[in-house]
LOGUDO-736280 format. One record per residue (C-alpha): residue in three letters; x, y, z. Coordinates in steps of 0.25 Angstrom, whole numbers, padded with zeros to 4 digits, always signed. Layout:
<sites>
ALAXYZ/...
</sites>
This chain:
<sites>
UNK+0455+0049+0089/UNK+0442+0053+0082/UNK+0430+0059+0090/UNK+0415+0060+0087/UNK+0418+0075+0084/UNK+0428+0071+0074/UNK+0418+0062+0067/UNK+0407+0073+0065/UNK+0404+0078+0051/UNK+0411+0091+0047/UNK+0400+0102+0047/UNK+0403+0113+0037/UNK+0404+0127+0043/UNK+0392+0136+0040/UNK+0393+0144+0028/UNK+0399+0158+0031/UNK+0396+0169+0021/UNK+0407+0177+0015/UNK+0408+0191+0021/UNK+0405+0198+0008/UNK+0393+0189+0006/UNK+0388+0192+0021/UNK+0389+0207+0018/UNK+0382+0206+0005/UNK+0370+0198+0012/UNK+0370+0208+0024/UNK+0369+0220+0014/UNK+0358+0213+0006/UNK+0350+0209+0018/UNK+0351+0223+0024/UNK+0348+0229+0010/UNK+0335+0220+0009/UNK+0330+0227+0022/UNK+0332+0241+0015/UNK+0326+0236+0002/UNK+0314+0231+0010/UNK+0312+0245+0017/UNK+0313+0252+0004/UNK+0303+0243-0003/UNK+0293+0245+0009/UNK+0296+0261+0008/UNK+0293+0260-0007/UNK+0280+0252-0005/UNK+0275+0261+0006/UNK+0279+0274-0002/UNK+0272+0269-0015/UNK+0259+0267-0007/UNK+0259+0279+0001/UNK+0253+0293-0001/UNK+0267+0297-0007/UNK+0266+0286-0018/UNK+0267+0297-0029/UNK+0280+0302-0023/UNK+0286+0287-0024/UNK+0282+0286-0039/UNK+0287+0300-0042/UNK+0300+0298-0035/UNK+0304+0285-0043/UNK+0298+0291-0056/UNK+0307+0303-0056/UNK+0315+0304-0069/UNK+0330+0305-0068/UNK+0339+0306-0080/UNK+0354+0307-0083/UNK+0358+0314-0095/UNK+0372+0316-0101/UNK+0371+0324-0114/UNK+0363+0316-0124/UNK+0363+0304-0115/UNK+0354+0301-0104/UNK+0346+0291-0096/UNK+0333+0294-0088/UNK+0323+0286-0079/UNK+0315+0288-0067/UNK+0321+0286-0053/UNK+0315+0271-0052/UNK+0322+0267-0065/UNK+0335+0274-0060/UNK+0335+0265-0048/UNK+0331+0252-0055/UNK+0341+0254-0067/UNK+0351+0263-0060/UNK+0353+0260-0045/UNK+0349+0245-0047/UNK+0362+0244-0056/UNK+0370+0244-0043/UNK+0361+0233-0037/UNK+0363+0225-0049/UNK+0378+0228-0048/UNK+0379+0222-0034/UNK+0371+0210-0039/UNK+0381+0208-0050/UNK+0392+0209-0040/UNK+0386+0199-0031/UNK+0384+0189-0043/UNK+0398+0191-0047/UNK+0403+0188-0033/UNK+0394+0175-0032/UNK+0399+0171-0046/UNK+0414+0173-0042/UNK+0414+0170-0027/UNK+0400+0166-0023/UNK+0390+0155-0024/UNK+0389+0156-0039/UNK+0404+0153-0042/UNK+0402+0138-0044/UNK+0390+0131-0049/UNK+0389+0122-0037/UNK+0388+0134-0028/UNK+0379+0142-0037/UNK+0370+0130-0041/UNK+0359+0131-0030/UNK+0357+0146-0030/UNK+0358+0147-0045/UNK+0347+0136-0047/UNK+0339+0141-0036/UNK+0339+0155-0042/UNK+0335+0150-0056/UNK+0323+0143-0049/UNK+0320+0155-0041/UNK+0320+0164-0054/UNK+0313+0154-0063/UNK+0301+0150-0055/UNK+0296+0164-0050/UNK+0297+0169-0065/UNK+0289+0157-0070/UNK+0278+0159-0059/UNK+0277+0174-0062/UNK+0277+0171-0077/UNK+0266+0160-0076/UNK+0257+0170-0068/UNK+0259+0181-0078/UNK+0260+0173-0091/UNK+0254+0182-0102/UNK+0251+0193-0093/UNK+0256+0207-0092/UNK+0265+0204-0081/UNK+0273+0193-0088/UNK+0285+0201-0090/UNK+0288+0201-0075/UNK+0292+0186-0074/UNK+0306+0191-0070/UNK+0301+0198-0057/UNK+0300+0187-0048/UNK+0313+0181-0051/UNK+0324+0188-0043/UNK+0327+0187-0028/UNK+0329+0200-0020/UNK+0342+0197-0012/UNK+0341+0208-0003/UNK+0328+0205+0003/UNK+0330+0190+0003/UNK+0344+0191+0010/UNK+0337+0201+0020/UNK+0327+0190+0024/UNK+0338+0180+0026/UNK+0346+0190+0034/UNK+0334+0191+0044/UNK+0335+0176+0046/UNK+0350+0177+0049/UNK+0357+0164+0052/UNK+0344+0156+0050/UNK+0347+0156+0036/UNK+0360+0148+0032/UNK+0371+0156+0025/UNK+0371+0147+0013/UNK+0356+0150+0011/UNK+0359+0165+0011/UNK+0370+0163+0001/UNK+0360+0154-0008/UNK+0350+0166-0008/UNK+0361+0176-0011/UNK+0366+0168-0023/UNK+0352+0164-0027/UNK+0348+0179-0027/UNK+0361+0182-0035/UNK+0358+0172-0046/UNK+0343+0177-0045/UNK+0348+0191-0048/UNK+0357+0186-0059/UNK+0345+0179-0066/UNK+0336+0191-0064/UNK+0346+0200-0071/UNK+0347+0190-0082/UNK+0332+0191-0083/UNK+0332+0206-0083/UNK+0342+0207-0094/UNK+0336+0196-0103/UNK+0321+0198-0101/UNK+0319+0212-0096/UNK+0327+0221-0105/UNK+0318+0231-0113/UNK+0322+0236-0127/UNK+0336+0232-0127/UNK+0346+0241-0135/UNK+0356+0231-0140/UNK+0367+0242-0142/UNK+0366+0247-0128/UNK+0366+0233-0123/UNK+0378+0229-0131/UNK+0385+0242-0125/UNK+0382+0237-0111/UNK+0388+0223-0114/UNK+0400+0229-0121/UNK+0403+0238-0108/UNK+0401+0226-0099/UNK+0411+0218-0108/UNK+0421+0230-0106/UNK+0419+0229-0091/UNK+0422+0214-0091/UNK+0434+0217-0099/UNK+0439+0227-0090/UNK+0437+0218-0078/UNK+0444+0207-0084/UNK+0456+0216-0087/UNK+0456+0220-0072/UNK+0451+0234-0075/UNK+0442+0238-0064/UNK+0442+0253-0062/UNK+0429+0256-0055/UNK+0425+0269-0062/UNK+0427+0263-0075/UNK+0418+0251-0072/UNK+0408+0260-0066/UNK+0407+0268-0079/UNK+0406+0256-0087/UNK+0395+0251-0078/UNK+0387+0264-0080/UNK+0389+0262-0095/UNK+0384+0248-0095/UNK+0372+0253-0087/UNK+0369+0264-0097/UNK+0370+0254-0108/UNK+0361+0245-0102/UNK+0351+0256-0099/UNK+0350+0259-0113/UNK+0350+0244-0118/UNK+0337+0241-0111/UNK+0343+0231-0101/UNK+0341+0235-0087/UNK+0354+0244-0084/UNK+0354+0239-0069/UNK+0360+0226-0075/UNK+0373+0233-0078/UNK+0375+0232-0063/UNK+0375+0217-0064/UNK+0384+0216-0076/UNK+0394+0225-0069/UNK+0394+0217-0056/UNK+0396+0204-0064/UNK+0408+0210-0071/UNK+0415+0215-0058/UNK+0427+0207-0053/UNK+0424+0198-0041/UNK+0438+0192-0038/UNK+0449+0199-0031/UNK+0460+0206-0039/UNK+0470+0205-0028/UNK+0475+0194-0019/UNK+0473+0198-0005/UNK+0486+0193+0000/UNK+0493+0201-0010/UNK+0484+0213-0007/UNK+0487+0211+0008/UNK+0502+0211+0006/UNK+0502+0223-0004/UNK+0491+0230+0005/UNK+0500+0229+0017/UNK+0512+0235+0009/UNK+0503+0246+0004/UNK+0497+0249+0018/UNK+0511+0251+0023/UNK+0515+0261+0012/UNK+0501+0268+0015/UNK+0505+0269+0030/UNK+0518+0276+0026/UNK+0512+0285+0015/UNK+0497+0286+0016/UNK+0493+0291+0003/UNK+0480+0288-0006/UNK+0488+0281-0017/UNK+0494+0271-0007/UNK+0480+0269-0001/UNK+0474+0266-0015/UNK+0485+0256-0018/UNK+0482+0249-0006/UNK+0467+0248-0007/UNK+0469+0244-0022/UNK+0478+0232-0017/UNK+0467+0228-0007/UNK+0455+0230-0015/UNK+0458+0220-0025/UNK+0457+0209-0015/UNK+0441+0211-0014/UNK+0434+0208-0027/UNK+0428+0220-0034/UNK+0414+0214-0035/UNK+0414+0212-0020/UNK+0419+0226-0017/UNK+0409+0232-0026/UNK+0398+0224-0020/UNK+0402+0227-0006/UNK+0401+0242-0010/UNK+0389+0242-0018/UNK+0380+0232-0011/UNK+0376+0241+0000/UNK+0372+0252-0010/UNK+0364+0242-0018/UNK+0357+0236-0005/UNK+0354+0248+0003/UNK+0352+0259-0008/UNK+0349+0253-0022/UNK+0340+0242-0019/UNK+0332+0250-0009/UNK+0330+0261-0019/UNK+0326+0251-0029/UNK+0315+0246-0019/UNK+0311+0260-0016/UNK+0309+0263-0031/UNK+0302+0250-0035/UNK+0295+0244-0023/UNK+0284+0255-0022/UNK+0272+0248-0027/UNK+0258+0253-0025/UNK+0249+0243-0018/UNK+0236+0249-0023/UNK+0227+0239-0030/UNK+0228+0246-0044/UNK+0243+0241-0045/UNK+0238+0227-0045/UNK+0226+0229-0054/UNK+0234+0229-0068/UNK+0232+0217-0076/UNK+0242+0206-0073/UNK+0246+0213-0060/UNK+0241+0202-0051/UNK+0248+0191-0059/UNK+0261+0199-0058/UNK+0259+0200-0043/UNK+0256+0185-0042/UNK+0268+0182-0051/UNK+0278+0190-0043/UNK+0273+0184-0029/UNK+0272+0170-0034/UNK+0285+0170-0041/UNK+0293+0176-0030/UNK+0287+0169-0018/UNK+0284+0155-0024/UNK+0293+0155-0036/UNK+0306+0159-0028/UNK+0303+0148-0018/UNK+0300+0137-0028/UNK+0310+0141-0038/UNK+0322+0142-0028/UNK+0318+0130-0020/UNK+0315+0121-0031/UNK+0328+0125-0039/UNK+0337+0123-0027/UNK+0331+0110-0023/UNK+0333+0105-0037/UNK+0347+0110-0038/UNK+0350+0102-0025/UNK+0342+0090-0029/UNK+0350+0088-0042/UNK+0364+0091-0036/UNK+0366+0105-0042/UNK+0368+0111-0028/UNK+0367+0110-0013/UNK+0358+0116-0004/UNK+0363+0128+0004/UNK+0371+0124+0016/UNK+0363+0123+0029/UNK+0350+0126+0022/UNK+0338+0117+0021/UNK+0328+0117+0010/UNK+0318+0125+0018/UNK+0328+0136+0020/UNK+0331+0136+0005/UNK+0316+0137+0002/UNK+0316+0149+0012/UNK+0327+0156+0005/UNK+0320+0153-0008/UNK+0307+0160-0003/UNK+0315+0172+0002/UNK+0321+0173-0012/UNK+0307+0177-0016/UNK+0310+0191-0011/UNK+0312+0199-0023/UNK+0312+0214-0025/UNK+0324+0221-0031/UNK+0327+0213-0044/UNK+0312+0209-0046/UNK+0308+0224-0046/UNK+0319+0227-0056/UNK+0314+0216-0065/UNK+0299+0221-0063/UNK+0303+0235-0068/UNK+0309+0229-0080/UNK+0298+0219-0083/UNK+0287+0230-0081/UNK+0294+0242-0086/UNK+0281+0250-0087/UNK+0278+0248-0072/UNK+0267+0238-0074/UNK+0265+0228-0063/UNK+0274+0236-0054/UNK+0264+0234-0042/UNK+0262+0219-0043/UNK+0277+0216-0045/UNK+0281+0225-0033/UNK+0270+0220-0024/UNK+0273+0206-0028/UNK+0288+0207-0025/UNK+0285+0214-0012/UNK+0275+0203-0007/UNK+0283+0192-0012/UNK+0295+0197-0005/UNK+0288+0198+0008/UNK+0282+0184+0006/UNK+0295+0177+0002/UNK+0304+0184+0012/UNK+0294+0181+0024/UNK+0291+0167+0019/UNK+0306+0164+0016/UNK+0311+0169+0030/UNK+0300+0161+0037/UNK+0304+0148+0030/UNK+0319+0151+0033/UNK+0316+0155+0048/UNK+0308+0142+0050/UNK+0318+0133+0043/UNK+0329+0139+0052/UNK+0321+0137+0065/UNK+0318+0123+0061/UNK+0332+0120+0059/UNK+0336+0126+0072/UNK+0326+0117+0079/UNK+0331+0105+0072/UNK+0345+0108+0077/
</sites>
């Protein structure tokens, strides 16, 4: 006999994030706090009586020489082009994970963050370009485009369960697409004096990596050596060498090479033999059997992401966030337009571009709104996406290689990040309280 409870509509269970994704989000949020601290330290240091020491430290030359061959740059460029390769490798690994087993694996799932990210890149760039058209700051149109995932997820982490899990996944996927778009912009529009021979060598090496991966040859020392060779070729080609990290990440296998049931049976057998005869070769054999059940991309991301989040990105912030707030830094012709373009692009452009693109995607049936999220909450996340520091500073360094407009760009990014983070958090908090009061 049917009861009233039987006739109630089935309510889908709340979205639960996979353990690997929860760990990634947790590291990003915590890394965002360290990044924020380092940015503040750099800002205070660059405006303190010890400002000369700050400049001298990051202008210290460092060269690596082997016979007739060598490369040299100051410490800031080693951080930006060297250490940041690891950051972009982790970005590439995360993009690969999303493409194979995440929100980007099907168009239906990817449509909303992809369309929203496109709007969130195009509108800020157009706002900046309109304000700087014909001026000396015009090359910086790519600066307002990228979202800083560490800072943005840090804001959402502070709000905890008030933000639906689906919105966190939406922001993460949007930021991944955003990073991919920014990488494409850097490769296409901010390469200086490209050397075709060196670029062809880098492309050939990447093809070799792809062939080896396809053939199942993944000996880590070999691929590390090939990755370094790709980085060196890109250094000489005129394309940012840090992008070698993205390329290597995208080529990393993201599917298991061993069935877990087979590994379980085989691992149990090997464990018994290891117990009888505990020797290193048996231990290596057992680990090899089990290791294949976890995709290589996931293993590398797990090992490298903490280093990227807690070492590389904070060092990048320390090296690049030190901007002098003296009035002279904003007195250069075009500096005010650059500052205004960065501020308006990041605060208003991100909100308008992401919100409008997402609404249009849902309105025309291309995608569905994130589960359990209102349009107000989505607008709050769009506002938080205006936080941008790491990749925007990377783009600014390429857009203005002579150091012009360093002060207005950095000041604009800092102020925009504070405004976007505070306003977005307030919108999300008030929206959550309103929904709780209705319930």
